[in-house]
Structures are given as structure tokens and as C-alpha cells.
C-alpha positions as CSV (number, residue, x, y, z in Angstrom):
1,X,61.3,82.8,83.5
2,X,61.3,79.6,85.6
3,X,61.4,77.4,82.4
4,X,64.2,79.4,80.8
5,X,66.4,79.3,83.9
6,X,66.0,75.5,84.4
7,X,66.7,74.9,80.7
8,X,69.9,76.9,80.9
9,X,70.8,74.9,84.0
10,X,70.7,71.7,82.1
11,X,73.9,72.7,80.2
12,X,75.9,73.3,83.4
13,X,74.4,70.7,85.8
14,X,74.0,67.1,84.7
15,X,70.8,65.4,86.0
16,X,72.8,62.6,87.5
17,X,75.0,65.0,89.6
18,X,72.0,65.6,91.9
19,X,71.7,61.9,92.6
20,X,73.3,60.0,95.4
21,X,76.0,57.6,94.3
22,X,76.4,54.1,95.9
23,X,79.6,52.1,95.6
24,X,80.4,48.6,96.9
25,X,83.3,48.7,99.3
26,X,84.5,45.2,98.6
27,X,83.7,45.6,94.9
28,X,81.8,42.4,94.7
29,X,78.7,42.1,96.9
30,X,76.8,44.7,99.0
31,X,73.6,44.5,101.0
32,X,72.0,47.7,102.1
33,X,68.8,49.6,102.7
34,X,67.9,52.9,101.0
35,X,64.8,55.2,100.9
36,X,62.2,55.2,98.1
37,X,61.5,58.2,96.0
38,X,65.1,59.4,96.1
39,X,67.3,59.0,92.9
40,X,70.4,57.0,93.2
41,X,73.3,55.7,91.1
42,X,74.7,52.2,91.5
43,X,78.3,52.3,90.5
44,X,79.8,49.7,88.2
45,X,83.0,50.6,86.5
46,X,82.4,48.5,83.3
47,X,81.7,50.4,80.1
48,X,79.2,48.4,78.0
49,X,77.8,46.8,81.1
50,X,74.6,44.8,81.3
51,X,72.4,44.8,84.4
52,X,70.1,42.1,85.7
53,X,67.4,42.8,88.3
54,X,65.7,40.1,90.4
55,X,62.5,40.6,92.3
56,X,62.5,39.0,95.8
57,X,60.1,36.3,96.7
58,X,60.3,34.1,99.8
59,X,61.1,31.0,97.9
60,X,63.0,32.3,94.8
61,X,63.9,35.4,92.8
62,X,62.1,36.3,89.6
63,X,62.3,39.0,87.1
64,X,60.1,42.1,87.1
65,X,59.1,43.1,83.5
66,X,58.5,46.7,84.4
67,X,61.7,47.3,86.3
68,X,63.6,49.1,83.5
69,X,61.0,51.9,83.2
70,X,62.9,54.1,85.6
71,X,66.4,52.6,85.1
72,X,69.1,53.8,82.7
73,X,72.6,52.5,82.1
74,X,75.1,55.3,82.0
75,X,78.1,55.4,79.6
76,X,80.5,54.2,82.3
77,X,78.4,51.2,83.1
78,X,76.7,52.5,86.3
79,X,72.9,52.3,86.8
80,X,70.9,55.4,87.3
81,X,67.6,54.7,89.1
82,X,65.0,57.5,89.1
83,X,62.4,57.7,91.8
84,X,62.8,54.1,93.1
85,X,59.8,52.6,94.8
86,X,59.5,49.9,97.5
87,X,58.7,47.2,94.8
88,X,62.1,47.9,93.3
89,X,63.6,46.1,96.3
90,X,65.8,43.2,94.9
91,X,69.1,42.0,93.6
92,X,71.0,44.1,91.0
93,X,73.8,42.3,89.1
94,X,76.2,44.2,86.9
95,X,78.0,42.1,84.3
96,X,80.8,43.4,82.0
97,X,80.5,43.1,78.2
98,X,81.9,39.6,78.4
99,X,79.1,38.5,80.7
100,X,81.3,38.3,83.8
101,X,79.8,39.6,87.0
102,X,81.5,42.7,88.3
103,X,79.4,43.6,91.3
104,X,76.1,42.6,93.0
105,X,73.8,44.9,95.0
106,X,71.1,43.6,97.3
107,X,68.9,46.7,98.0
108,X,65.8,47.2,100.2
109,X,64.1,50.5,99.1
110,X,62.1,51.2,102.2
111,X,59.0,53.3,102.0
112,X,59.8,57.0,102.7
113,X,56.1,57.8,103.1
114,X,56.2,55.9,106.4
115,X,59.4,57.7,107.6
116,X,59.4,58.3,111.4
117,X,61.0,61.6,112.2
118,X,62.3,62.8,115.6
119,X,64.3,65.7,117.0
120,X,66.6,65.1,119.9
121,X,66.2,68.7,121.2
122,X,62.4,68.1,121.5
123,X,63.0,64.9,123.5
124,X,61.3,62.9,120.8
125,X,62.2,59.2,120.9
126,X,63.1,56.9,118.0
127,X,61.3,53.6,117.6
128,X,62.0,50.9,120.1
129,X,63.1,47.3,119.2
130,X,60.3,44.8,118.8
131,X,60.0,41.0,118.5
132,X,58.7,39.3,115.5
133,X,57.5,35.7,115.3
134,X,57.7,33.9,111.9
135,X,58.3,30.3,113.1
136,X,61.3,31.5,115.1
137,X,62.0,34.6,117.2
138,X,63.3,37.6,115.2
139,X,64.1,41.1,116.4
140,X,63.1,44.2,114.5
141,X,65.5,47.1,115.1
142,X,66.8,50.3,113.5
143,X,70.2,50.3,111.9
144,X,71.5,53.9,112.1
145,X,73.7,55.4,109.5
146,X,76.4,57.9,110.6
147,X,75.4,61.5,111.2
148,X,75.5,63.7,108.1
149,X,77.5,67.0,108.2
150,X,75.9,70.0,109.8
151,X,73.8,72.0,107.3
152,X,75.3,75.3,108.5
153,X,78.6,76.7,109.6
154,X,79.5,79.6,111.8
155,X,76.0,79.7,113.2
156,X,73.7,77.1,114.8
157,X,72.4,74.5,112.3
158,X,71.1,71.0,112.2
159,X,72.3,67.6,111.2
160,X,70.4,64.4,110.5
161,X,71.0,60.7,110.3
162,X,68.9,58.0,108.6
163,X,67.9,54.7,110.2
164,X,66.7,51.7,108.4
165,X,64.5,48.8,109.4
166,X,66.4,45.6,110.0
167,X,65.4,42.1,111.1
168,X,67.9,40.0,113.1
169,X,67.4,36.2,113.4
170,X,70.9,35.6,114.4
171,X,73.5,38.1,115.7
172,X,75.8,37.4,112.8
173,X,73.4,38.0,109.9
174,X,70.9,40.9,110.3
175,X,69.1,41.9,107.1
176,X,67.1,44.9,105.8
177,X,63.4,44.1,106.6
178,X,62.0,43.6,103.1
179,X,65.0,41.7,101.8
180,X,64.4,39.3,104.8
181,X,60.6,39.2,104.4
182,X,60.4,38.9,100.6
183,X,56.7,38.5,99.6
184,X,55.5,37.6,103.1
185,X,52.3,39.6,103.8
186,X,53.0,41.3,107.1
187,X,52.0,44.7,108.5
188,X,53.6,46.3,111.6
189,X,54.0,50.0,112.5
190,X,57.6,49.0,113.4
191,X,58.5,48.1,109.9
192,X,59.6,51.5,108.7
193,X,62.6,53.7,108.3
194,X,63.6,56.7,110.6
195,X,65.2,60.1,110.5
196,X,66.6,61.8,113.6
197,X,67.7,65.4,113.8
198,X,69.7,67.4,116.3
199,X,71.2,70.9,116.6
200,X,74.9,71.4,115.7
201,X,77.4,74.2,115.5
202,X,80.7,74.0,113.6
203,X,83.2,76.6,112.3
204,X,83.4,77.5,108.6
205,X,86.0,76.5,106.1
206,X,86.6,77.7,102.6
207,X,83.7,76.6,100.3
208,X,84.1,76.5,96.5
209,X,80.7,77.4,95.1
210,X,80.0,75.8,91.7
211,X,76.4,76.6,90.8
212,X,74.0,79.2,92.0
213,X,70.5,79.5,90.6
214,X,68.5,82.8,90.8
215,X,64.8,82.5,90.1
216,X,61.3,84.0,90.8
217,X,58.1,82.4,92.0
218,X,54.5,83.3,92.6
219,X,51.9,82.0,95.1
220,X,49.4,80.5,92.7
221,X,47.3,77.5,93.8
222,X,44.1,77.5,96.0
223,X,46.1,77.4,99.2
224,X,48.1,80.4,98.1
225,X,51.4,78.5,98.1
226,X,54.3,77.6,95.9
227,X,56.8,74.7,95.8
228,X,60.5,75.5,95.6
229,X,63.1,72.9,94.7
230,X,66.7,73.1,95.9
231,X,69.1,72.0,93.2
232,X,71.4,69.1,94.2
233,X,69.3,68.6,97.3
234,X,68.8,65.0,98.5
235,X,67.7,63.3,101.7
236,X,71.3,61.8,101.7
237,X,72.9,65.3,101.8
238,X,72.6,68.2,104.4
239,X,70.1,70.7,103.1
240,X,69.3,74.1,104.7
241,X,66.7,76.8,103.9
242,X,66.3,80.4,105.0
243,X,63.6,83.0,104.4
244,X,64.6,86.7,104.5
245,X,67.9,85.6,106.2
246,X,66.0,83.7,109.0
247,X,66.7,80.0,109.4
248,X,64.0,77.4,108.6
249,X,64.6,74.5,110.9
250,X,63.2,71.0,111.5
251,X,62.9,71.8,115.2
252,X,60.4,74.6,114.4
253,X,58.5,72.5,111.9
254,X,58.2,69.4,114.2
255,X,57.2,71.6,117.1
256,X,54.5,73.4,115.1
257,X,56.1,76.8,115.3
258,X,56.7,77.0,111.5
259,X,53.4,78.0,109.9
260,X,54.5,79.8,106.7
261,X,56.8,77.0,105.2
262,X,56.8,73.2,105.1
263,X,59.9,71.2,104.3
264,X,59.1,68.0,102.5
265,X,60.1,65.0,104.6
266,X,60.3,62.6,101.7
267,X,63.4,64.2,100.3
268,X,65.0,65.6,103.5
269,X,63.7,69.1,102.9
270,X,64.9,69.5,99.3
271,X,61.4,70.7,98.4
272,X,60.0,73.6,100.3
273,X,56.3,74.7,100.3
274,X,56.0,78.4,101.0
275,X,52.8,80.4,101.9
276,X,54.2,83.9,102.1
277,X,56.2,86.1,99.7
278,X,59.9,86.4,100.7
279,X,63.4,85.8,99.5
280,X,64.2,82.1,100.0
281,X,67.7,80.7,99.8
282,X,68.8,77.0,99.9
283,X,72.2,75.5,100.8
284,X,73.5,72.0,100.1
285,X,76.4,70.8,102.1
286,X,76.8,74.4,103.4
287,X,77.0,75.8,99.9
288,X,74.5,78.3,98.5
289,X,72.9,76.7,95.5
290,X,69.8,78.8,94.8
291,X,67.9,81.9,95.7
292,X,64.1,82.4,95.0
293,X,62.5,85.9,95.0
294,X,58.8,86.4,95.2
295,X,57.6,87.8,91.9
296,X,55.9,91.2,91.9
297,X,53.2,92.2,89.5
298,X,54.4,95.8,89.5
299,X,55.8,97.0,86.1
300,X,59.5,97.7,86.8
301,X,59.7,100.2,83.9
302,X,57.6,102.7,85.9
303,X,60.4,103.2,88.3
304,X,63.0,104.1,85.7
305,X,62.0,107.8,85.8
306,X,61.1,108.6,89.5
307,X,59.4,111.9,90.2
308,X,57.8,112.1,86.7
309,X,54.5,110.3,87.3
310,X,52.5,113.3,86.1
311,X,53.2,113.6,82.4
312,X,51.4,115.2,79.5
313,X,49.1,112.9,77.5
314,X,51.5,113.0,74.5
315,X,54.5,112.0,76.7
316,X,52.5,109.2,78.3
317,X,51.5,107.8,74.9
318,X,55.1,108.0,73.7
319,X,56.4,106.3,76.8
320,X,53.7,103.7,76.5
321,X,54.8,102.9,73.0
322,X,58.5,102.7,74.0
323,X,57.6,100.5,77.0
324,X,55.6,98.2,74.7
325,X,58.5,97.9,72.2
326,X,61.0,97.1,75.0
327,X,58.7,94.5,76.5
328,X,58.1,92.9,73.0
329,X,61.8,92.9,72.4
330,X,62.5,91.2,75.7
331,X,59.8,88.7,75.0
332,X,61.2,87.8,71.6
333,X,64.7,87.5,73.1
334,X,63.5,85.2,75.9
335,X,61.5,83.1,73.4
336,X,64.5,82.7,71.1
337,X,66.8,81.9,74.0
338,X,64.4,79.3,75.3
339,X,64.0,77.6,71.9
340,X,67.8,77.5,71.4
341,X,68.5,76.2,74.9
342,X,65.8,73.5,74.5
343,X,67.3,72.4,71.2
344,X,70.7,72.3,72.8
345,X,69.4,70.1,75.7
346,X,67.6,67.8,73.2
347,X,70.8,67.4,71.2
348,X,72.8,66.7,74.3
349,X,70.4,64.0,75.4
350,X,70.3,62.6,71.9
351,X,74.1,62.2,71.9
352,X,74.0,60.4,75.2
353,X,71.0,58.2,74.1
354,X,73.0,57.0,71.1
355,X,75.8,55.9,73.3
356,X,73.3,54.3,75.8
357,X,71.4,52.5,73.0
358,X,74.0,49.8,72.9
359,X,73.5,49.1,76.6
360,X,70.5,46.9,77.6
361,X,68.8,46.0,80.9
362,X,68.5,42.3,81.0
363,X,65.5,40.9,82.8
364,X,65.9,37.2,83.6
365,X,63.6,34.6,84.9
């Protein structure tokens, strides 16, 4: 059932739509920090564009021969980067089909594994500024992004903001830490990104729901848990979960009160590990996107005729045969639907791949 529903979803929900899109305000040159392990799209409005990636070293910039494994040029010229890692930090140049540079991104993909998380309502403090000595005095500090929207409306919710490690040698020119350091071998517990959370409460406005996924899950592994994924969820968007209509909050998780669920910090809670059967629902930007029901092993057909559990042997055999036929029919229908849907997805991807085939990632030395 899980496979079938996600295959059906691929028709309605493009993969790139769940990714966070980055544009350059001045349309020429941007320097910014982002988090690793979270898909992004670098915008470049130049069909037939070619991209160049340079790996940072302290003395120069060189190409990385494995950089294009998780990078794909979209038909409109933008670059889709799947699961970027810290070593993808570097310069990204977008050139049009005539070779003219359209936009340049300088990006520091900071390690989300080292993310420092605090909650203001728990009186947890963010990281303090520290000094760094590399021939001259530098200051390590956190550059905070604006607060994201509240993840609920009409009832108390939470909002978060992301903070990135920056180094300041002069007040005029602070830089993301690993763009500044390049290949310098340096370890410090201060060289990491942050996420801060606080409680919020806002009124509701009209919300236009586009996609809602309904699915089942089972507690399977040795820990008796299951992982649920919220469609369109991202660390760059407000995400909210509830279990049996009860809110799951960062405050409860960070204070140790939540013992039956764990929100994954690396993607802002888009993945939820559950240890108890319940009905779980996730919201992205206050919009319901998915509901997950714990799957029961009870045969639903036994409840079609209540009050008739005691039947004669002949009736039981007849009913058993009918039930078996119904289940076989449902199984065949599901199999056919899955195969057709998979073929449709493959055809869809093949059509896009033919258009992308003309686009190439240039790796220059």
C-alpha cells in the first residue's frame, strides 16, 4: 500500500516541488550559508544553461570530479542539488547557452549533524561569540535568518529560525565559516550552525490545500518503531506533527517529555520516528499534507456481517471462498495499478531526461 500511494503521488507532486528554491536578489552574485542533507534548487533563468562548480581551497579554487553525482540541470536552467554535503561547499556558476555568466552562487553547506538546537521557552541559550586566531584576530558568530512562519494557527504552535556560522575579520566583510576557511584544518565546537525555537500563536486565514496523502504504517524493526515522512517537509519550512489530535512539539522533545515520538533534527522534523500505534498527521506551512494510520492485522471482512460470527460449516466455507476471491481480486487490481503507475512515472522521467540530456555540468580546473 505504501509503495502504491507514493507511486501515485509522483504524478501529482514533482520531486523538485518539495525542495527549497534559492534565488539571487541582485541576479549576479550571492554568498550564503545553507544546511547539508536538505535538497535545494539554485535558480538560473537560462534554458540550455551550463553550470560550473569550483571546490574551495585556501589558495585557489579547483574542480571536484564527483560533484555532479547529486546535481541535475532542470529544463529552465536551474540546478537541482539532492542531499548536499559539506564538501559541496564552493562556487556555482551558471552560464547561458552562449557561455555568458548569468549568476554566481558562493555556498557554504554547513554540517546539519552538528546543529545546535535551543528553545527559548526552556531558557536554553544559543552559542556565544568566540575569537579565532589565524594570523589575525577573527570573530566567530551566528548569523540568524528571519523567523519562519508559525507552524500552527488558531492554537499555540512553534516557529523556528536558522543560524549559520560566520567569521568576521573586518566589519564590512563577514563570510560563512567554511567559505572563509577553505581547506584549513581547524576544529572548534563553535564552528557549527544553529536552530532556535519559540512558542507562537497566530490567527487562521484561508488555506488552499493542494495535496493530502493518506497512508498506513506498521511498527516493524527491532525497536518496534516506524519512520514517517511528511511530503513537502523541509528544514526551511514550518512543519508540524500531531498524534491522535495531540500536538508534538520541539519543547516536549528537547525537555525529554516526549518518549513515543522523535522528530528528526536534520530536516526540521520532516521525518518522524514513532514507537506507538496512532493516527499521525503532518502539516507544512499550516496546511495538512498527510495522515498516517497504524495498520491493523485484523481482517476487515469479518466486520461486514456483525452478529453472525456463529455460522454453519457450509456457510463458513462459502464465506471463506468468497473472501478469498475478493482478496485475490483486490490483490490483482493493486498489482496492475502499481505496474501501470510505475510505467507512467518511468515514462515521465524518461521524457524529462531526454530534455536534460542536452544540458551538461561543466567541471573546470
